[in-house]
Structures are given as C-alpha cells and as structure tokens.
N, C-alpha and C positions, 0 to 999 in steps of 0.2 A: 267510717269505720264503722262494720255494721253492727251490732249486738250479737251476734253468733261469733265475731271473732274476739273482741272484746271480751266475751265469758272466759274463752281460751286462751285469752293473754293471762286474765288474774288467775286462773287454775295452773298455766305455768308457774307464775312467778310464786306461788306457794308453795308447789313442787319442790320448787330450786331456790328457795330462800336462803338456806345457808351456804348453798354456792355463791350467790350474790352477795352474801353478806361477807364470805372472806375474800373475793375478788376487791370489794371496795376498799379492804382493809387494809389489802396488800398494795393497793395504787398510796391512798392516802401516807401509809410508811415510804414509799420511794419518793414521793415530793417532799415530805418531812427531811428524808436525808440528804437529798439533792440540794437541798434550802442549807440545812447544817455546813455541807461540805465548801461549798458557794461565799457564807459567812467566814467559816472557819479561815479558808485562803485569802481574801481579801483582808482579813484582819493581822493575817501573819505579814502578809505583804505591807499593808500599813505600818505597823510596828517595826518593822526591823530596820535595825538601825546602822550608823556607821561609827565604830570609834575610835581613837589613837591608841597605841601598844604603847609599850613602857620603851621603848625605842625607835619610835618617829615612825613602826607599821602601823597597819591600818586592819580591825577587825568587824565582822558584822554579828551582833548579835539581835534576839527577840525575834529572829524571822529566817528564812530560807536563802539563800545566793542566789543571785539572776544575774543575768548579764548587763543590767543596764547599774544596779551598784558594785560589780568586780569593773565597769570603766568607769564610774566615777572615783571609786577609791583606787586602783593603779588601772590608769587607761594607754598602757603602753602592753597588759598582760595579753589581750585579745586578739591574734594576730589579722588582718583584712586577709583577704586572698589579691597576690601578687601576681600580675601578665610578669609572665619569663619574657615576653616579647618585648622587646626596645623599637620604638618606633622611631626610625633615622628619616629625621626631615631634610628631602634635598630638593630646595626650591627652584633650584635654575641649573640647566646644562650648559655643558661648554664646548659647542659644536666644532667651533673654530677648533681648540683646541685639540678634541677625539679626532679631527677630519686628517690635521697633519700628524697624527702619531701617526693612524691608518695609512697614512700614505710613505711613510717614512721620512727619518731624517738624514741629511747627507752633515758627516764629520766635516767640522770646521776647526783648521790648525790654529786659529787664530782668535780671539774675542771679535775682532773687530772683521767683518765680512763684507766683501764688497764681489758685488754681482753685477753682470749686464743684463740691461732693459733693452727691449727693441722700441723704436722710441713713436709712440701712434698712443684687563679687572680688582664687595659683600656682603651694597653694608655701606650705609651714607649717615649721614649727619647735616646739620646746620650749623654757621655758624652762630657766638652766643651774642657777641657784641659786634660795633664794626672794627676793623684792622684797618688805621691810617698810616699810610707809606711813608717810613722817616727814613734818610740816609745812616747807612751806621757811623761811629765814629771813625777816626782814622787808624787804619789800621786791621780792624775788627772786621773778623766775617761776616755776609751780609744774611742775619737771620733774623727770623722773627717770632713772634710766641702770640699764638692763637688762641683762641677759646672756643670751645664749641659745645654746644649739647650733651656731648657725647664722646670726651677725651678718652673714653676706655677702651673704643674702639680702635685706636691708632697707636702704632710701637713704632721702638726705634727703627728704621730702614725702610716702612710703608712710603708709598708712594701715596700721592692724592689729586685728583681731577677736580677743579672749579668750575665748578658751573658758572656759565655765565660771564666769567672774568678775561680777558683777552691775555693768550703770552704775548712776550715777547720776541723778535727776532734776535742775532746773535747781535749786534749793537745796541741793544736794550734801551732803543727810541721808538722802534717801527714796531705799531701793533701786528698781529699777526691772526689769521683767523681763529688758530687754535687758542684752544683755554689753556687756561694757565696750570701746571701742573708743579707741587709742590713734597718734597724729601723731607721725610718728618728723621732729624736729629735725637731729637729726646722729649720726651714727654714725663711730665710730673704734675702736682697738683694746682699748678696755677696756671696751666695748660699745654698745648702742644710747640715745640721749637721746631721749627720748619725752615728748608732752604730753598729758594725758585727753584728749577731747572732750568725753565724760561722765564726768567723773571727781568727787572726793568735796571738801568742803569741812574742811580743816585747819586748825585755828590761826586758822580765821577766811580763807582763802586757800580760794577756791575753784576748782574744777577741778584738783585734786592726787589721783596717783596711788595707787588704793588701792593694800592688801597683792596680791601675788601667789603665791600658792605655786608651789615648785619642779615640775616636768615638765609645765606645766600649756601647752596648746597654742594656737602662737600663728599667727593665717591672715594672710599680707598680702596685702592688699586694693589697691584703685587710689589711685594717687597725687593728691591734692591741693594745686596748683599754685596760688599767689598771683595775685592781680590781675596785679602787674607783671612778673609772670616773663617771661620769655622763654625762658631754656633751662631744661632739667630734668635731675636727674641722668644719666649715660650707664648702660647699657640701663635733689444733699441733701434727705419734701415739698416744705419749706422749705430750698431749697437752704442746706448750710452751708460756710460758707468753708474753704477749707484753702489749706497753703502748701506749698513744695519749695523747696529749693537748690538754681541750677545750680553743679555740681561743676566743676572745669576739670580736665582729664585730657588729662597732658601725657607725651609719651616723646619723647627722643633719639637720633636715632643718629650716631655718626660713625664719619671712616674717615683717617687720615692717607694724606698723599699718596705716601709711598713705599709701602704697602701696597699701594694702589689697584694701584701698577706693576707691583708683584713678581709673579713667576713664582707661579701656587697650581698644586698637581697635578688638583683640580679646580676647576670654574668656580663659585666662591664671591665674588658681587658685592655691591655695596654694597644694591642691588635685594632681594639673600635678607636681606641682616640688616635691611630696611627690613620685606619681609616676617615675619619671625621677632620685629620687636616691635611691628607693629601686631596679631601673634596674642596677644602678650604685653599687650598695653594691653587688647586689648578682653576677657580673662579676669581682670584687675582692676577695666574697668569693670560687668564683669557680678555679681560680687562683690557692687558697692559700691552698684547698681542692686536687688539681691534683698535683702543685710543692710546697708546702708550706715544711720547715725545722724544725723538733721535736724538739723545745730548750727553755731555761727557761734565760730571760735575767733581767738583774739587771738595773730599771733604775735610777741614782742618780740623775735625779731631781726630781721624784717622790715618791724615798725611797722609792721603792716597785718593786715586780718580774712582768713582764709579760711574758704570757705562750705563744708559738709559735705551732700550731697545727701540723702537719707532714701532706704530701701530696702522696697522694694513688699513685703515680708513684711509689714512691719511696718502695711502700711496695707491690706491685706486685712480685710473687715470681720467674715468668719466663720471659726470655729477648729471641727473635727472631732478629737476624740479616740479612738481607737481601741487594742488590743489586741495585739500580732504574734500571740499566743499563740493567740490565740481568729478570726485572720482567713480568712475565709472568703467564700464566693458571698452572704450576706446582710451583711455587710461590706460589698463591692460595691455592694451594691442601695442601701444607706443613705446611702454615700458619694456617689451619684449623686443621691439622693432631696434631700438638704441642697446639692449643689452645684448643684442644675437651678431648685429650688423659692423660695420668699419671695422673690424678686425678678423684675425684668424683664429680665434678662438673655438673653442668646442660649444657642440650645438645643445650641450647639456648642463647646466650652471645650478647653482648654489644661491635660494634670495631668503637671507637672513634679516627680520624686521621684528621695529616692535611691536605691541600690542595692539596700538591703535591703527597701524600700515595693513597688518595681518587679520584685523578686524575688516577694514575695507574689504580686502579682497573676499574674506570671505561671506561677506552681504551681497558677491552680484550674483547674479543669474548667469551661469556660463552659456555658451551657443558653440556649434560645430565650430566656431574657428578659433575661439578658446576654450578649452574643458580641462575641469578639476577632477582627474582621475583618483584610482585609490592610491591608497598609502603605499608608501614601498622602502623600505627598510635597505641601507645604505649605510656603510661605515659604522655599523653598530648604531646608527639613528635614524628613527619612522619619522619620515617623509612625507607631505599631499604635493603628488604630482600636477603640474598645471601648464598642460600642451597646447602648444600655437604651431602653425606654418614657419616660424622663425629656431622657434627651438623648444625644450623641453626645461623648465624651470620646479627645481623641488622646493619646494616652502617650508620655512621653519620660523616658528617663533622661538626668538632668543630674548631673553628677559635681562639680557646683559642690557641692553639695547633701553630696557626700562629703568633700571636702575642707575643707569647715567644723562638720563633726561632728554631721551631721544624715543620714545615710545611711537611716532610718526615715520621713523625715520628706517634705514634699510642700507643694505649691502649685499649687491650680487657678484658673487665671485666663481672663479672659474676653478674647479678643483684639479685642473690639470696643469695651473701655470700658480701655484702655489708653493711654498716649497720652506720648508723648514729646515735652518740649520742648529745644529746641536754642537760646542763645543767641549761642552760635561753632558755626557745622558743621564738622565735621570737614575738618580743608586741612592739608596738609604745606608748609612753611615754608625754601627754603634758607638758612642763614647763613654769612654771609661772614666767618667768622672768622679769616683770613688778611687779607682787606683790613684787619680791628681789629686785627691787631699780635697775637692770642689765640694760635692754634694753627697750624700749619698742616697743616689737616683741610680735608673735606667734612665737613658737620653739616648735618642735616635733624633739624626740632620736627615733629612732630604733633600736634597740639593742639585739642580739642573741652570747650565748655563747656554740658552739658547734665543733664537729669535726667528720670525717668520719676513717671510720678503715676494712679493707679488713678480712675479719671473714678468709678466705681459702685464702691463698697470691698464694698456687698450678694452683688454677681455674683461677689467673687475669696473663694476659698476656703484656708486653710491645714490642714493635715492633719498631726498630731503622736500621738506615741505617749505614752499615757495614762499 
C-alpha cells in the first residue's frame, strides 16, 4: 500500500469512527448473549433431576423435560415407529403337493386305494442321548421314550423320519433300505413317546423301536390322525396291482376370545394363524408324500388302527447313481437318456433336487446338445427348462430334500402319471368348543385324507449318489 492510499484510509476512519464503534459494540453484545444462552441451557440440562412422587410416580425438577429424561423415567411413554407389514417367512415350497392339486384328485371311496401299474414332510432336531433297544414287558405296547435337543417341535400324531437308521420288513427281522419312521403318541418333560411304524421284533414283540445313536437327525413329517379324531394337537404288460393308504392329515388352530378382542400393534388375526397353519400342514404332507412309509399301526391308547401313506420316492421304478466329483455334461446326457427312454412316458418331466444336485447342474456350461432355456411357469411354479434330444426337464430346487438329509439326491417325475386320491378332500371345520363347555376359544380344524401314487413306476426315476 502506497502513502497516498494510507492517508485516504486514515481520513475515512476518522470521518466514520462513530459508525465503526457502533458496529463493534453490536458484535460484542451478540457474542456475549450467545455465550450466556449456551451456558444457561447447559446449566439447566445438567441440573435437571428425576425425583419420585408420593405414589410412585416420577417428576422432573430443575430443568426442562427432554426425550432422554422421558425414556429414563417412563420407558414405554414414547412410541416407536411400528411397521404394519408383517413379513411372513416361507422357507421352502411344496411342489409335489401343488402339482397334484393342480392336476386334480380322484375321489377314493375307501381309505385303502388299490390301483394298477404297468410292470416296467419342518423341521428337524437331533437325539440328545443314545436310545438302546429293549424288549417290552409281556402285554405292554412297544413304546419307547426318546430325548431330543428340541422335544417341543413334536406333538402327538406327528411322524418322524430317523436318518441313518434302517427300518425293518414286516417280519421285524430283515433290515430294509427304508429309514426308520416313528409315530409320536405323547410328549412330556421327560421326552417324546414314540412307536415304530417299521420297527424291529424284540422278545417276540413286533414293531419295537431299534437302537438309535446320539446326534441322529430326526425329521418331523406330517401328522397321522385316526379315523375318530376330530381335533389335533394345537399348532403294470399285464397290470400289476398295487396299493397305498390314504393318510389323515390334520391341523388345528385355536384363539381365545380375549386374544381376539385384545388390541394389537399389528393386524394379526385368526386368518393369519390359519394361513401359517396351512403352510405348516402342507410342508408335513409334502414330506409324507415323498418319503412316507406305507403301513398300518395299531394305537393301543386310541384302540384303533392308523394308516400311513407310502411316499412316491419308494414307488419310482428307476434309480440313477452318479458321482458328484465326476459330474459333467456327459452325466446330464446320461440322466436324460435314462429318464426318457425305456418307457412310454411323456417327453416333458420334472426334476426335483436337493441344493447340491441343483448346484451341480447350475455350474455346467451347456451346449447345443443340452441347452438351458428361460424360466417357464407351470402349475403355479417357476421352473428352469433343460432341453435335450431325449426330452425336456423342468428343473426345480426342493428344500425338502435338504431338510431330509438328501441334498445330493433328486427325483424325476412324469406329471402325466402321478395321481392323487382323496378320500376326504381338504376342508376346514369350525369347532364350537364354547357350547361344549371345553374352552372359551374359536377353533378351526383343517383335514384331508389323501395319498399319491405313481401310475407308471418306470416313468419316474430316483437320482442318488453312488
């Protein structure tokens, strides 16, 4: 800055010194006021105290009421934001049950279905301790008490698939390829009381439960009710004659009157309970339709027979073994050839598989011989289409295989030759428990007596690990 500019600046300051002093005072006052206000607020906040009232209430003194003080003195007074939409988790689908319903069911005039062939279902836990087989006392029913890591998932009339433990033929001596299936007759604090559907003969008594080692996986399958049950625990060049039993599937939902009238944070009604119960019922039916063991069991407590349906896994007429380590395009060609040749089945079939088997299919690079098409929707289900010169496979992951310990296995079924028989179509019946003097509740029982059969066994094929 030169001398001339400096002189001009000094002259301007002298002429406007009153204005400069006024602006300076205003700025200092504003700064002082701000400091006083901040200090006062901090002092008030620091001095605020919660004291008890005469009748147990809470009071705030020496300061303003803030949200922090409110949550400390009355935690439930301030409301949280509540999302009114309930996420309904549906971990797995039930393709077998769905396909059979879309195809329609034939009415069966009896619980026992005879048919002719051309001759060519959680939810699992583990056993908490070893169960050692023991022959029952003379005249006693062949019951056993097992202890699991989660007894609460089982109820009376549930069926249980015991993984890795072989069942027995009707003679009770010959082991079969079928895994042991148990029927729950009771549950208490000491464990689960079961009977064997395909049990062992011990001490001359048939149907005894064989030894089961600790940590054995137990799969809860569908419920099997008896003929007189109304309620269920709460939550072939020449044709060859074959037979299956219709199994009575039941599920019951109850809600007390006060529960119905009570205010709720979200809209959760009896209808939502019914939807969840139907889904659980269908999951159990899916497992029974796939892996159930056909048999008739006498229940000594109810003094009547209970029928159990046979699963279509055991009805399939072909088996294709493979090695996961050498799974490649040639393996897929061999699967296609075995699935579509040697029988008069249709050229469009469904492959339901566990996660590891579907994963092997997904890793392959397909060619013009075997091509993977777009997703197609049939029977209300989205499939991945796999085309070849032999035929077309509709590929679908079935988590039921994973849950039942078969992630490497699969089942090829021909939808043209799968038939559902229904002795009692699916129905929902309201029970008037109030009028009967039992309970002050609204009750609904859902029932179905049905079975699945493969009309042409050679048109269906199991895929298993070698």
